[in-house]
Every structure is written in C-alpha cells, then in structure tokens.
C-alpha positions as CSV (number, residue, x, y, z in Angstrom):
1,M,0.0,0.0,0.0
2,K,1.3,3.5,-0.9
3,P,2.0,6.0,1.9
4,V,-0.7,8.5,2.7
5,T,0.2,12.2,2.7
6,N,-1.7,15.5,2.8
7,T,-0.2,16.7,-0.5
8,G,-1.9,16.4,-3.9
9,K,-5.4,15.3,-4.6
10,Q,-6.7,12.7,-2.1
11,S,-9.3,9.9,-2.6
12,T,-12.1,9.6,-0.1
13,R,-10.3,6.7,1.4
14,E,-7.1,8.7,1.8
15,T,-9.0,11.6,3.3
16,I,-10.5,9.4,5.9
17,L,-7.2,7.8,6.8
18,Y,-5.5,11.2,7.1
19,A,-8.3,12.5,9.2
20,L,-7.9,9.5,11.6
21,K,-4.2,10.2,11.7
22,T,-4.7,13.9,12.8
23,S,-7.5,13.1,15.2
24,T,-7.0,10.3,17.8
25,H,-10.7,9.2,17.6
26,S,-13.4,10.2,15.1
27,K,-17.1,9.5,14.6
28,V,-18.8,8.7,11.3
29,E,-20.4,12.1,11.2
30,E,-17.1,13.9,11.7
31,L,-15.4,11.9,9.0
32,A,-18.3,12.5,6.6
33,E,-18.0,16.3,7.1
34,I,-14.2,16.2,6.6
35,A,-14.5,14.0,3.4
36,N,-17.5,15.9,2.2
37,V,-19.5,12.8,1.6
38,S,-22.5,11.1,3.1
39,P,-22.3,9.1,6.4
40,V,-23.4,6.0,4.3
41,T,-20.4,6.4,2.0
42,V,-18.1,6.9,5.0
43,R,-19.4,3.7,6.6
44,H,-18.7,1.8,3.4
45,H,-15.1,3.0,3.4
46,L,-14.7,2.3,7.1
47,N,-15.9,-1.3,6.7
48,A,-13.4,-1.8,3.9
49,L,-10.6,-0.2,5.9
50,Q,-11.5,-2.4,9.0
51,A,-11.5,-5.5,6.8
52,D,-7.9,-4.6,5.7
53,G,-6.8,-4.2,9.3
54,L,-6.0,-0.5,8.9
55,I,-8.5,0.9,11.4
56,E,-10.0,-0.1,14.8
57,V,-13.5,0.6,16.1
58,N,-14.7,1.0,19.7
59,S,-18.1,1.3,21.1
60,V,-18.8,4.2,23.5
61,R,-21.7,4.0,25.8
62,R,-23.7,7.0,27.0
63,K,-25.9,7.4,30.1
64,V,-28.8,8.2,27.8
65,G,-29.3,6.9,24.3
66,R,-27.7,4.3,22.2
67,P,-23.9,3.8,22.1
68,Y,-21.9,5.3,19.3
69,Y,-18.7,4.2,17.6
70,I,-15.4,5.9,17.3
71,Y,-12.7,5.0,14.8
72,S,-8.9,5.2,15.0
73,L,-5.9,3.9,13.0
74,S,-4.6,0.5,13.8
75,E,-0.8,-0.1,14.1
76,I,-0.8,-1.3,10.5
77,G,-2.7,1.8,9.5
78,Q,-0.1,4.0,11.1
79,E,2.5,2.4,8.9
80,L,0.9,4.0,5.8
81,F,2.2,7.4,6.9
82,P,5.8,8.5,6.2
83,R,7.9,8.1,9.3
84,K,11.4,9.3,10.0
85,Y,12.2,6.3,12.2
86,V,13.2,4.2,9.2
87,R,16.0,6.6,8.2
88,L,17.1,6.9,11.9
89,T,17.0,3.1,12.3
90,N,19.1,2.6,9.2
91,R,21.6,5.2,10.4
92,L,21.9,3.6,13.8
93,L,22.5,0.1,12.3
94,D,25.0,1.5,9.9
95,E,26.9,3.1,12.8
96,L,26.8,-0.2,14.8
97,K,28.2,-2.2,11.9
98,A,30.9,0.4,11.3
99,T,31.9,0.4,14.9
100,L,31.5,-3.2,16.2
101,P,32.9,-6.5,15.0
102,P,30.6,-8.6,12.8
103,D,30.2,-11.3,15.6
104,T,29.1,-8.6,18.1
105,V,26.5,-7.2,15.6
106,S,25.2,-10.8,15.1
107,Q,25.0,-11.2,18.9
108,L,23.0,-8.0,19.1
109,F,20.4,-9.2,16.6
110,N,20.2,-12.6,18.3
111,G,19.6,-10.7,21.5
112,V,16.7,-8.8,20.0
113,M,15.1,-12.1,18.8
114,E,15.6,-13.7,22.2
115,S,14.1,-10.7,23.9
116,M,11.0,-11.0,21.7
117,L,10.7,-14.7,22.6
118,E,11.2,-13.9,26.3
119,D,8.2,-11.6,26.2
120,R,6.1,-14.6,25.1
121,K,7.8,-17.1,27.4
122,G,5.4,-19.9,28.5
123,E,2.8,-19.1,25.8
124,Y,3.8,-21.5,23.1
125,E,6.6,-24.0,24.2
126,D,4.3,-26.7,25.5
127,L,1.6,-26.4,22.9
128,P,0.9,-29.2,20.4
129,F,2.5,-28.7,17.0
130,E,-0.7,-27.6,15.3
131,K,-1.4,-25.1,18.1
132,R,2.2,-23.7,17.8
133,I,1.5,-23.1,14.1
134,D,-1.7,-21.1,15.0
135,Y,0.3,-19.2,17.6
136,L,3.0,-18.4,15.0
137,V,0.5,-17.2,12.4
138,N,-1.2,-14.9,15.0
139,M,2.1,-13.6,16.2
140,L,3.2,-12.7,12.7
141,S,-0.2,-11.1,12.0
142,E,0.2,-9.0,15.1
143,E,3.6,-7.9,13.9
144,G,2.0,-6.6,10.7
145,F,2.7,-9.5,8.3
146,M,0.0,-10.6,5.8
147,V,0.2,-14.4,6.2
148,R,-1.3,-17.4,4.4
149,L,-0.9,-21.0,5.6
150,E,-1.4,-24.1,3.5
151,K,-1.0,-27.8,4.3
152,D,-0.3,-30.6,1.8
153,N,0.5,-34.2,2.8
154,G,1.8,-33.2,6.2
155,R,4.0,-30.4,4.9
156,Y,3.1,-26.8,5.6
157,T,3.7,-23.7,3.4
158,L,3.7,-20.3,5.1
159,T,3.5,-17.3,2.8
160,E,4.1,-13.7,3.8
161,Y,2.8,-11.1,1.3
162,G,3.8,-8.1,3.3
163,C,6.7,-7.2,5.6
164,P,6.4,-4.4,8.2
165,Y,10.3,-4.3,8.3
166,H,10.8,-4.1,4.6
167,S,12.2,-0.6,4.5
168,V,14.9,-1.5,7.1
169,S,15.7,-5.0,5.9
170,Q,16.5,-3.8,2.4
171,E,19.7,-2.3,3.9
172,H,20.1,-4.7,6.8
173,T,19.2,-8.3,5.9
174,E,19.8,-9.4,9.5
175,V,16.3,-8.1,10.2
176,C,15.0,-10.5,7.6
177,D,16.9,-13.4,9.0
178,M,15.3,-12.8,12.4
179,D,11.9,-13.7,10.8
180,Q,13.0,-17.2,10.0
181,S,14.8,-17.7,13.3
182,L,11.6,-16.8,15.2
183,M,9.7,-19.3,13.1
184,I,12.2,-22.1,14.0
185,A,12.1,-21.1,17.7
186,V,8.3,-21.2,18.0
187,L,7.7,-24.3,15.8
188,Q,10.7,-26.2,17.2
189,T,11.3,-27.6,13.8
190,P,13.5,-26.8,10.7
191,V,12.1,-24.1,8.4
192,E,13.2,-23.7,4.8
193,Q,12.8,-20.5,2.8
194,H,12.1,-20.6,-0.9
195,S,11.4,-17.0,-1.9
196,C,12.1,-13.6,-0.5
197,L,10.7,-10.1,-1.1
198,L,14.2,-8.7,-0.9
199,Q,15.2,-10.8,-3.9
200,G,12.4,-9.4,-6.0
201,D,9.9,-12.2,-5.4
202,D,6.2,-11.5,-4.8
203,C,6.3,-13.0,-1.3
204,C,8.4,-14.6,1.3
205,Q,7.6,-18.3,1.4
206,F,8.6,-20.9,3.9
207,T,8.0,-24.7,4.2
208,F,8.2,-27.0,7.2
209,S,6.9,-30.2,8.7
210,Q,6.6,-31.6,12.2
211,A,10.0,-32.8,13.5
212,A,10.3,-36.5,13.9
C-alpha cells in the first residue's frame, strides 16, 4: 500500500485515513464532514478499511441513548504514513556495523530475537504442533505481516505477502533473518525459505513439517 500524505489530490479513502491520523478518535459524522460525503459512504469505506486491518473501532456507551462508535488507526494503518524512524534506524544500524565487529553485531540481533521470545515465554513452548502453528500465524499477523498457511501431505507452506520491516531489511538483511529464526524457535522444527521479497519475489515463502 502506498503511503498517505496531505499533498496532492486525495481519494475519499485517503482523506478518511489522514483525518484519523490527525485526530485520535473520530465519529462517522465527523469523517463525513471532513471528506464531504454522506455518512453512508463513510461507513462503506470504514468497513473496507477495517477488513484490511487499517483501522480499529470501539463502542462508547452513554448514560442516555444508544452507544456510538469511534474509529482510529490500527498499528498497521499507522505504517501507511511516512515516518522518520526508518531513516534513523538505518543510520543507527550503519553506525553499529561500522563500529562493532561482525560477531558482536550478530549477537545483538540474536539478543533482540531472544528478547521478543522472552516476552512470550510460557505461551507456546508446551503447545501441540498444530497449536504452535496457529500461535505463530497470530504472532506474525500482530507484527504486521500478511500471512497465508497451506497444508499438503503433512507439509506446511507459510507465505508472507507483506513485511512491516521491509524498509529497514532492504539495507540490513539481518532483520529479515530474524523472521526465519523466530519461526524455528516457535515451531521447534527446521524451516526452509524458498522465496524472498528482498530478492524481487512477490512474497516470502517458507515450508516446514513436524519434526520426527
């Protein structure tokens, strides 16, 4: 998805997204006024944006009358807007690599991965294999990946169509390597990679099966 900015002519969808970016929470009527369309049209766009995982909706109850709904950007929706953190992250990693020995840099990335797993300690280790797969898919989705899982004769194919770290991993492939390492740690079985977005493929695809 292309970034959303406030320059140039915006579509109704982009206007709604930008309005949600500049206002923490908005109601349908407020968005309709900003986009200069009917509330019915706004609801249509909001339903589509929610289905794409770009916005979140919460119900607000009042002392009198029916509850109303307020909308806000999801974490994935926030990623549509230009952010300076990518440039800063790349500069920090460039400086680390220029200053530290390669083995030390590798240890740092491994430490980040272990920290991510430590945050989830006790949640997946004792689950049956099928449940660990479900856990992994949910974890990747929470991180912002678009994931599809297929099974054929006991072998699984996991496909990622979007990568939330793509802008950083283009210059620092260690970030991409962490993805596969996390899969191996959660599934507790070897994972093979067959395609990669960084190599110009349409997706990142991995296969695995239950360890004997």
